[in-house]
C-alpha positions as CSV (number, residue, x, y, z in Angstrom):
1,M,0.0,0.0,0.0
2,K,1.4,3.5,-0.9
3,Q,2.1,5.9,1.9
4,P,-0.5,8.7,2.1
5,F,0.7,12.3,2.8
6,Y,-0.9,15.3,4.2
7,F,0.1,18.5,2.2
8,Y,-0.8,21.9,3.6
9,L,0.0,25.6,3.7
10,K,2.3,26.6,6.5
11,D,-0.1,29.3,7.6
12,K,-2.8,26.5,7.9
13,N,-5.2,28.5,5.7
14,V,-7.4,26.6,3.4
15,F,-6.8,26.7,-0.4
16,G,-8.5,26.2,-3.7
17,F,-7.5,24.2,-6.7
18,A,-7.6,25.7,-10.1
19,G,-10.1,23.9,-12.3
20,L,-12.3,24.1,-15.4
21,W,-16.0,23.3,-15.5
22,E,-18.3,22.9,-18.5
23,E,-21.8,22.0,-19.2
24,W,-22.5,20.5,-22.5
25,L,-25.0,18.4,-24.4
26,D,-24.0,14.8,-25.5
27,K,-25.4,14.6,-29.0
28,E,-25.6,10.9,-28.9
29,S,-27.6,10.5,-25.8
30,G,-29.2,13.9,-25.6
31,E,-28.0,14.0,-21.8
32,L,-26.9,17.3,-20.4
33,L,-23.4,16.6,-18.9
34,E,-21.5,18.7,-16.3
35,T,-17.7,18.0,-16.6
36,F,-14.7,19.3,-14.7
37,T,-11.1,18.8,-14.3
38,I,-8.4,20.0,-11.8
39,I,-5.5,21.6,-13.5
40,T,-2.0,20.4,-12.6
41,T,1.5,21.8,-13.0
42,E,5.1,20.8,-12.2
43,A,5.4,19.7,-8.6
44,N,7.3,22.0,-6.2
45,D,10.0,20.8,-4.0
46,V,7.6,19.7,-1.4
47,L,5.7,17.5,-3.6
48,K,8.5,16.3,-5.9
49,P,9.4,13.3,-3.7
50,V,6.0,12.0,-4.0
51,H,4.9,12.9,-7.5
52,D,6.1,15.0,-10.6
53,K,2.8,16.9,-10.8
54,M,0.7,18.8,-8.3
55,P,-2.8,20.6,-8.5
56,V,-2.5,24.3,-9.3
57,I,-3.2,26.1,-6.0
58,V,-5.0,29.4,-6.3
59,K,-4.4,32.0,-3.5
60,A,-7.6,33.3,-1.8
61,A,-6.7,36.7,-3.0
62,N,-7.0,35.5,-6.6
63,Y,-10.3,33.6,-6.3
64,D,-12.4,36.4,-7.9
65,E,-10.2,36.9,-10.9
66,W,-9.8,33.0,-11.5
67,L,-13.6,32.5,-11.2
68,D,-14.6,35.7,-13.3
69,P,-16.7,34.3,-16.2
70,K,-16.2,37.6,-18.0
71,I,-12.5,36.9,-18.5
72,K,-12.0,35.6,-22.0
73,D,-8.2,36.4,-22.2
74,T,-6.6,33.1,-21.2
75,E,-3.2,34.6,-21.2
76,R,-4.3,36.8,-18.3
77,L,-5.1,33.7,-16.3
78,E,-1.9,31.8,-17.1
79,K,-0.1,33.6,-14.3
80,F,-2.0,31.4,-11.9
81,L,-0.6,28.2,-13.4
82,A,2.8,28.0,-11.7
83,S,3.7,25.7,-8.9
84,Y,2.9,27.1,-5.5
85,P,5.9,28.3,-3.7
86,A,7.4,25.4,-1.7
87,K,8.5,27.7,1.0
88,E,4.9,28.2,2.0
89,M,3.9,24.6,2.1
90,D,4.8,21.6,4.2
91,A,3.8,17.8,4.3
92,H,3.9,14.7,6.5
93,T,3.0,11.1,6.2
94,V,-0.5,10.1,7.7
95,S,-2.1,6.8,8.6
96,T,-3.0,4.4,5.8
97,A,-6.4,4.3,7.4
98,V,-7.3,7.4,5.2
99,N,-7.7,4.9,2.5
100,S,-10.7,3.2,4.2
101,P,-14.1,4.1,2.8
102,S,-15.3,4.6,6.5
103,A,-12.5,6.9,7.4
104,D,-13.8,10.1,8.6
105,S,-11.8,11.5,11.5
106,P,-9.6,14.7,11.8
107,E,-7.1,12.6,13.6
108,L,-6.2,10.7,10.5
109,I,-4.0,13.7,9.3
110,I,-1.8,13.5,12.5
111,N,1.7,12.7,11.5
112,S,2.2,8.9,11.5
113,K,6.0,9.0,11.9
């Protein structure tokens, strides 16, 4: 079983991932579909030991601009697609119990070392 990790901002603030959402009509089935994806980028030094990619983290101060549906200039949003600064993040291993479907306890993120 792979070792799970808890990745977090050193200031303990919550954060959002950059993503894309779209609603579209499947022409074959006639079904209205809602699809989404989380955008990834190159891993910073905190995540590199675990994976070569990481989700793009959007700072709270930038939520409004990232989510503004009036922005059509994608180049204006590209500035958000960089790796989050490693100096502002930390990580530690956690219990493999987080992989259990019934796992639902804040104690599971306590460092398992």
